[in-house]
N, C-alpha and C positions, 0 to 999 in steps of 0.2 A: 609589523609581524615579523618579519625578518631578524630584527634586532633583538626582539624577545626571545624568539627560538635559539639565537645564536649564543646569546648571555646565559641561557639557561643548559644548552649545552656545555657552556666552558665551565659553569658549575657544578655539574655532574661529572666532568673529567677534574676538576678541582677536589673533588670529594665534599664541597660545601653542600651539596644537593644529592639526595641518595635517588635510585633508578625510581623507585617507588614514589616518592615527594615528586620528582620530575613528570610522573606520568600524573599524578593528582594536578600541578599545575597545567598541564598541557589539556587537561579535558576543560578546561576553563580558558584555554586562549587558543587560539586568537580568530580575530575575525576581519574580513577584509570591507573597507568600506567605500563604496562605489558610488557614493552620495545618494542615489536613489534605492539603495538597498545597502544591509551589511550581510554579508554571507559569512555562514558560522562554520567554516570549514573543520573544524575541531568535533562537529556533531557525530561524525563517524568514531571516533574516536572514543567519546561518551556513550554512544546508543548503537555503535553497531553498522551505521549506515548514515551515509550525507545527508545533508540538507536538501528536501525536496522543493522543488520549483512548481508553485500553484501559479498557473499561466493565466486564469481567468482575472480580468481586471487590469492587466500590466499589458504594456506594449509589446507587440512583435520584437523591434528591436532591444526592449528591455530584458525579454526573455533570452533571446539570442546571446545577449550579455554575459548574462547570469549562468547558462549553460556553460558558455565557452571557459568562462572564469571557473565553474566546477570541476568540468573536465581536465582542468590543467591540473588538479591536485588529487583526483578520484578516477577509479576504474570504473565506477558504476554511478549514473545518474540519472535520475527521473524527474520529468516534469510532468504534470497532471492538468485537467481540461484544458488541452492544447488544439486549436483550431488548425486546418490546414495552411493558413496564412502565415501561422505562428510557426509553424514546421519547417515551410520555405524559409522564414527568416532564419531559424535554428541552422538549415543546412547550410545556408552561406558561410558561418561560423565552424559547424561541426560537421563535416562529410560526412562521418561514421554515424550520425543520429538515425534512428529508425521510428517512424510513425506509425501507432497502432491505430486506425481509425475510427473502429468501433469502440473502444476503451477510452480514446482521444488522450492517449499516453504518447509521449517522446522517450524513447529510451537510448542510452550509451550503454554499452556493457561490452567491456573489452574482454570478459571472460567467459564468454555464453555458455561454451563446455565443459566448466568445472561442474565436480558432482554436486547433487543438489539433493539435499534433506527431504525424503518422501513424507507425506502426513498430511497435506493441505486438500481438503476438497471443498469446492464451490459447487453449490446447488441455487438453480433458480426455480421458482413457481413458473414462469410461463417465457415464451422465447423474448417477449418485449423487455426483459430484463436484464438481458444478455448484457448490452451495455455497460450496466453498473457493474454484474458480476465482472466483466472481462477488466474493468479496474481494479476491482479487488486480485483476481487471479494474476496478470500479469505482473502487480506490485510483488505479489506474495514470489513469483517466481525470480525476479530480479532480484530480490533479498537473499536468494539462494535456496529457495524451497521447489520442489516438485508436485505439481498441482495436478489434482484430476478434477474434471469438468461431470458434472450430472444438471443437465439442463432441462427445462420443461418439463418438470416432476409436479407440478403444482398438487392441490388438494381437491381440485376438480374430478382428476381422474388418479385418486391416490394407488391404484395397483401399479402404476408408471414408478412410484417413488420406492415401494415394496417389493418389486421386481429387482432393485438395485441395492438390497442390502449387503451384498460382498463389501461393496463400496464404502457404504455408509459405516460398516463393523470396522475397517482397516482404518480411516482416518482418526488423525490424533486431534485435528482441529475442523471445525465444519463451518463453511461460511454458508448462511441462507439469506438468498436476495429475493426479495418477492414484492409486489405491491396488491392491487386490490383490497382483500382483507387481512392480508400478512398471517395467515393461520399457519402456513407452513413452517416456522421456526419453532411453534409450538410442538407440531408433530415429529420433525426432526429432533426436537431436543427430548423427547420421549421415546426415541429410540436408538440413541447412541450412547456411549458412556464419555464421549470427547467434548471438551466445551465447544458451544455454539457461539456462534457470532453474526445476529441478525441484522441484516440492512433492508430498510422500508425501501422503496423505489416509488417515485410519483408517479408511477402509471395505475390509472384507472379512471372510473367514468366519474362524474361531478360528485359527490358524497365520498369521495375518497379524499377529498379535500388536498390534491397534490402530492399524497403520500403520508397525510396527517393521520388517516385511519389504519393505515399500516403500523406505522410507530406506536401510537397510542396502543394497537393490538399488541405487539411486540413486546411494549414495554409491560404487559397486563399478562405476559406470557404464562401459564401455569406449570411450566417444564422447568425442571432445574437444569442450571449450567447455562441458562439463556443470556448474554449480553447484548446490547443493543447499540449501534451506533447513531449518525444523522440521517436522515431522507437522502439517497442516491448516492452516499457517501462510502463508493467502492473503494476508493484507496485506504480510508482510514480501517476498513474491515481487513482489506487484504494486508496492508501492514501490521497491524494487531496480530493475525493469524499467523504472520511471517514469524513475528517475535516469539510468538507461543510456540512453535513446533519447533524453533531452531534452539531453544533452551530448555527443552521438555525430554 
């Protein structure tokens, strides 16, 4: 990795490669081989945010190693679906890591006070949807967005949502998190001019089929401008919302 970067830098200094050409090459190089994983350190250059660690299925020691190596190269690091046991292992390597228990996120942010772009609104149908919503909200915040939260405003009491029209109108992108029948995404989609990212959750009784009913309802939304991510994928929704808000 170092050898490739040094060679490229020498070519730039010698005029063999332009700065623009060097940046294009850096977008493809390099990665760090840890045997059990290959860390893509240049994802931040290509996409604006470092590679995110998905903890589920990895050992605590593997996650701790990955976070430690990422922190060596990046000011912001995010690990999703983390348990307290995984966090304890990470803290032995990275003392500044913060655990968000409800969202199951591990965050390292060396610039927490930097200015953030307003515009992301995260909405839930019920209180039971908050863990997925917090995963979305904190993900967007770590990316550099200012996030408003509007929780427990589901369609069973529609007046609770309509009472928050100002928050809905000023949002530049809305994440709607709902289980059960998943109708909230269509309702919000019909109220706002901003894009809506719908997140079906696995919250619900038997016939909700672990979120499948909400997923299908959201995919069949009659409202325009509604996109859908996978069941319980708060991270994916938060990341996409953050990207949209930062580039519009």
